[in-house]
N, C-alpha and C positions, 0 to 999 in steps of 0.2 A: 955494402950490407950484406950481411950475413944470414942464412938460413939456419935456424935451429929449432929444436924443443924445450921450449921455457922449462925452467927448474921449478920455478916459484909462480903464484898468480900474480895479475900484474894490469894494465890497464892499457890498451891500444890506443898510441898516440895519433891514430887518423878518427876512431869513428868512437873514441874517448868510454868504451864500456871494457868490463872487465873481462880476462881471461882467466883459466884455470891452469895447473901446472900441467905439463907434457902438450900445451897447445903449439903448432908448430907456428912460428912467427919469425919475421924478419927483422932485424935489430942493427944499429948503427951508432956511432955518439952522437949523431945530428938531429936524427927521427927518434932515436929510442927504439920501443917495441910496438911493432905493428905485427897484426895477424896476415900472415902471409899471403893468404886468399883474400882478396879485394871485394871477393862476393860477399865474405863472410861479415867485414865490416859493413856492406849496405844492409843484408838482414837483420845485423845486429843494432843499425842505427833505425833501421823501419821499427823495431819491437820497443813499445813506450816502456820508461824506463817506471819501476814501483815508487811508488812514494813511502818515504820514509815512514817505519813503524816506531811507535813511541811503546816501550816497555812497561807492560800495568803496576809489572812485581816490583819491588824498592832494592835495587842492586847496591846502595850508598852501603851497607854494611860489608860487602865486601871489599869494595873502595876503600874504607877505613880501616881495614884490616890490611890490606896491603900498604896504604899510605902512613899507618903507626908504625909497621917493622922497616921502612923505609928512614923512617926519623929516629929510630933506633937503628940506623946504623946501615940497613942493609942496601946497596946503590940500583938493583933489578930483582925487588923480589917476586917471587913466581910462589904459586900454589899450585898443588896437585890435589885432584879428587876423582872420585870413579866417575868417568864417562857413563852413559843411559847403557850403552849396548856393548860396553867393554873396553878395555885402555884406559888412556889418562885423560879427563879432562882438565886442562892446565890454564891460569889466568894469570894476568899479569898487567902492570900500568904502561899505558905509551907516557914515552918522555917528553919533556920541553919541545925537541925538536921535532917532535913528529906533527901528522896534518891536523888530528885533533888530541893535543896534549892532556893528559888524566883520563883518557877513554879504558875503559875494562878491554882487552884486549882477550879475545876466546880461541883456545885451539883444542883440537883432540888430537892427542900425540902431537906429532909434530906441524899438523895441519892446522892454519889458520882457516878458523868459519869466521870470523865477525867479529864485531868491536861493538859495545853500547858508550853512547858518547855521555857527557855528563849532564845532560839534560835528559836522559832516557832514551834518546833515539837509539834506533839497534841498524846497524850497517851487516851488509854480508848477505847474500842469497843464501848459504848453505844453514847460517845462525837464524837468520828466517825462517827458513823451512822447517827446522828441528824443532818441534814442539816439545818433544823430551831433554834437549839438552834448555831450553827453558824453563822446564819443571826443576831440573836440576839446580840451576842457578838459582831459584828463588826456594828451594831447601837447603843449598848454600849458604846462601844470604839472611835465613833464618836461624841457622846454627851452624856456622864454621867450625868449630871444633869440634861438633858431631859429624860434621862430614870428612871431617882429618882423620877422625876415629876409624870411620870404614875404610877409608884408603890404605889406613896402616895395618887393619887387621885383617886384611884380603892381601896385601902387596908386600907388608913385612918392610915396608920402606918410609921414610918420613916424607910426609905431604907437601913439605915444606923444600929442605933441602935434597933430598930422593936418596940419601944414605940408608943403609940397614940400618933396620931397629934389633938392637943386641940384648935389652931385657925386656923383662914382663911389663913395666911400666910404661914403657916407650910403646912396645905396641898397643899395650892396653887405649892410650889415648889417641895414636897415631901420629908422634911428633917425639922426638927427642930433649933430654933437657934443655940445651944450648938453644934450639930453634923454640922453644917453649920463652925462653927471655925475651928474643930477639921479637918473636910476634906477640908478646904479651898475654900468652895462655898457658892455664893451670896446666901444672905434672907433679905427680908423686912417683919417682923415681920407686919400683920395689926392689931392686939391687939384685933378682935373679936373672940370669943370662935367658935369653927364650930361647937359643938354641943350646944343646949340651953338646961337648964334647964325647964321641964315644970313644972309650981306650983300645 
């Protein structure tokens, strides 16, 4: 048994409750991850598990956008939008080998905050508690192209592949012509580089 700080969030094999990154855990091949302090397990087990919440807004347009990109050849499509309090709101779909295939995975930068399952059930305490992210998802679902435009205008990076945008047309829409084809979105390149080299 090894005692360590968890690099990622996970589930305790003893109390079956989630723990966050940076939690002190014990780990072995036979038991998996456990809270290092059994008293934490006892306290966690005594806390009622909140009932799953069903999303009232329709997240299916985001899922459809990601699935369409996958159908066009992208193995693991991801989309980046502006997070409500700064940073990147990253969205992707869970694969066939995951616990709930087809779920919309929601991250802020590199931190997973939750998922929305195909039936609309929201999992993950951070996502459930963050109403601003919920409102951002509603806005993205209503108009993914407009949300990509906002990201590109601020970050000067593609909302989908995260490469730098180098012409006015791409900065204006928030993604480049290659990603426009892969994601089925409109793009009118203006042909003028957004960043001019100073002699």
